[in-house]
C-alpha positions in Angstrom: 37.4 26.1 41.6 35.7 22.8 40.8 33.0 23.5 43.3 32.1 26.9 41.5 31.9 25.1 38.2 29.6 22.5 39.7 27.2 25.2 41.0 27.0 27.1 37.7 26.4 23.8 35.9 23.5 23.1 38.2 21.8 26.5 37.7 22.3 26.9 33.9 19.3 24.7 32.9 17.1 26.7 35.2 18.1 30.0 33.6 17.5 28.7 30.1 14.1 27.4 31.1 13.1 30.8 32.5 14.2 32.5 29.3 12.1 30.3 27.2 9.1 30.7 29.5 9.5 34.5 29.3 9.4 34.5 25.5 6.4 32.2 25.5 4.5 34.5 27.9 5.4 37.5 25.8 4.0 35.9 22.7 0.8 35.0 24.5 0.4 38.5 25.7 1.0 39.9 22.3 -1.7 37.7 20.8 -4.1 38.7 23.5 -3.4 42.4 23.0 -3.8 42.0 19.2 -7.0 40.1 19.6 -8.5 42.8 21.9 -7.3 45.7 19.8 -8.3 47.2 16.4 -8.6 44.5 13.7 -5.9 44.3 11.1 -6.5 45.2 7.4 -8.4 42.7 5.3 -6.5 40.8 2.7 -7.1 39.6 -0.9 -10.2 41.7 -1.6 -11.2 41.4 -5.2 -14.2 41.6 -7.6 -15.4 38.1 -8.6 -18.3 39.2 -10.8 -19.3 42.5 -12.4 -21.9 44.1 -14.7 -22.6 47.7 -15.7 -24.5 48.7 -12.5 -23.5 46.0 -10.0 -20.6 43.9 -8.8 -19.8 41.2 -6.3 -16.8 41.8 -3.9 -15.3 39.4 -1.4 -12.2 39.3 0.9 -10.3 36.3 2.3 -11.2 35.8 6.0 -9.9 32.2 6.4 -7.2 33.3 9.0 -9.7 35.5 11.0 -12.5 33.0 11.8 -11.7 32.9 15.5 -12.1 36.7 15.8 -15.6 38.3 16.3 -15.7 41.0 13.6 -18.2 42.9 11.5 -17.2 43.7 7.9 -18.2 46.9 6.2 -18.0 48.2 2.7 -18.2 51.8 1.3 -18.4 52.4 -2.4 -17.5 55.9 -3.5 -17.3 57.7 -6.9 -13.8 57.6 -8.2 -13.8 61.3 -9.2 -16.0 63.1 -6.7 -15.7 60.8 -3.8 -19.5 60.7 -3.2 -20.8 57.8 -1.3 -22.7 55.5 -3.7 -23.3 52.4 -1.5 -22.8 51.3 2.1 -23.4 47.9 3.7 -22.1 45.6 6.5 -21.9 41.8 7.0 -21.3 39.8 10.2 -20.6 36.4 8.5 -18.1 36.9 5.7 -16.5 39.8 4.0 -18.6 39.3 0.8 -20.8 42.0 -0.6 -23.2 42.3 -3.5 -23.3 46.0 -4.6 -26.2 47.0 -6.8 -27.9 50.2 -8.0 -24.8 52.0 -9.2 -24.8 54.4 -12.1 -24.0 52.6 -15.3 -20.5 52.7 -16.7 -19.1 54.5 -13.6 -15.7 53.9 -12.1 -15.7 53.7 -8.4 -13.6 52.7 -5.4 -14.6 50.1 -2.8 -13.3 50.5 0.8 -13.6 47.4 2.9 -13.2 47.6 6.7 -13.1 45.1 9.6 -14.7 46.4 12.8 -15.0 45.2 16.4 -15.5 46.8 19.9 -12.1 48.5 19.8 -12.5 50.2 16.5 -12.3 49.9 12.8 -9.3 48.7 10.7 -7.6 50.5 7.9 -9.5 50.2 4.6 -8.7 47.6 2.0 -8.9 49.6 -1.3 -10.3 48.0 -4.5 -10.8 50.0 -7.7 -13.9 49.0 -9.7 -13.3 49.7 -13.4 -16.2 50.9 -15.5 -17.9 48.6 -18.0 -19.1 50.2 -21.2 -22.6 49.5 -22.5 -22.9 46.8 -25.2 -23.7 49.4 -27.9 -20.4 51.1 -27.3 -18.4 47.9 -27.2 -19.3 47.3 -30.8 -18.2 50.7 -32.1 -14.9 51.9 -33.3 -15.3 55.6 -33.6 -14.5 58.0 -30.7 -18.0 59.5 -30.9 -19.7 56.1 -30.4 -20.7 55.6 -34.1 -19.6 52.9 -36.5 -16.9 53.9 -38.9 -18.8 53.0 -42.1 -18.6 54.8 -45.5 -21.5 57.1 -46.3 -22.2 55.6 -49.7 -21.3 51.9 -49.6 -20.9 50.1 -53.0 -24.0 48.5 -54.4 -23.8 45.0 -55.8 -26.9 43.9 -57.8 -28.1 40.4 -57.5 -27.0 38.1 -60.3 -29.7 36.9 -62.8 -31.0 33.4 -62.4 -28.9 30.8 -64.2 -31.0 28.7 -66.7 -28.5 26.0 -66.6 -29.3 25.3 -62.9 -32.9 24.4 -63.7 -33.6 20.8 -62.9 -33.8 18.4 -65.9 -37.1 17.0 -64.6 -38.8 20.4 -64.7 -37.6 21.0 -68.3 -39.1 17.6 -69.3 -42.4 18.3 -67.8 -42.6 21.7 -69.4 -41.8 20.3 -72.9 -44.5 17.6 -72.4 -47.2 20.1 -71.5 -46.3 22.3 -74.5 -46.6 19.3 -76.9 -50.0 18.4 -75.5 -51.2 21.9 -76.0 -50.0 22.0 -79.6 -51.7 18.6 -80.3 -55.0 19.7 -78.9 -54.9 22.9 -80.9 -54.2 21.0 -84.2 -57.2 18.6 -83.9 -60.2 19.4 -86.2 -63.4 20.4 -84.4 -66.6 18.6 -85.4 -70.0 19.8 -84.8 -72.1 17.5 -82.5 -75.2 18.4 -84.5 -73.7 17.0 -87.7 -73.0 13.6 -86.1 -76.5 13.4 -84.6 -78.1 14.1 -88.0 -76.1 11.3 -89.6 -77.1 8.9 -86.9 -80.8 9.7 -87.4 -80.6 9.2 -91.2 -78.8 5.9 -90.8 -81.5 4.7 -88.4 -84.3 5.6 -90.8 -82.6 3.7 -93.6 -82.1 0.6 -91.4 -85.8 0.5 -90.7 -86.6 0.5 -94.4 -84.2 -2.4 -95.0 -81.5 -0.4 -96.8 -77.8 -0.1 -95.9 -77.2 3.6 -95.7 -74.0 5.3 -96.9 -74.0 7.1 -93.5 -72.7 4.1 -91.8 -69.6 4.2 -93.9 -69.2 7.9 -93.2 -69.6 7.2 -89.4 -67.0 4.5 -89.6 -64.6 6.8 -91.3 -65.2 9.5 -88.6 -64.7 7.0 -85.8 -61.4 5.8 -87.4 -60.2 9.3 -87.7 -61.0 10.0 -84.0 -59.1 6.9 -83.0 -56.1 8.0 -85.0 -56.1 11.4 -83.3 -56.3 9.7 -79.9 -53.3 7.6 -80.7 
């Protein structure tokens, strides 16, 4: 009895080692078959930038770098299913889709392809972006909801109290100067010239003319007006 136990004890480690080796080989074969078959579906495909007529789409391929694959995208109209864009990439699953009809909802189908075939598509819905003119409107027909006759508010009259004090002072000074000039008596230049000639003739005769006194009075009056 003891001899039988000794024999089983000797062969148990060998049986366990063969079992582990079998599972290890099965996993290796599964990896080889998967690598040589149709590629799996791409993961984490999303739109990273978008406008009215174009968008940029990329998928995560960080776990598939050791596999030789070609990535392909098909963009179809969401309602009719018509093909709008088709392109392929050998490096990364990243695509810049341009030339689409503006404000059109479409569906992007992204595939991974190798010698064995093409994977199932990764489906991404591309929502439509409205034009800027429609984004600013509120009405269903694309027009602003404004009243037909908006109220009219006339501009307020200018406030005299807001005039600068300096401007008022200058205006008052100019007005006083105009009034002063208008109130001055006007003298004829011919009259003054005649008086001077008469005074000169009297001086030559040795007489003091009365014209000198008159001229002095006129000069004093002019000086008073100037002051």
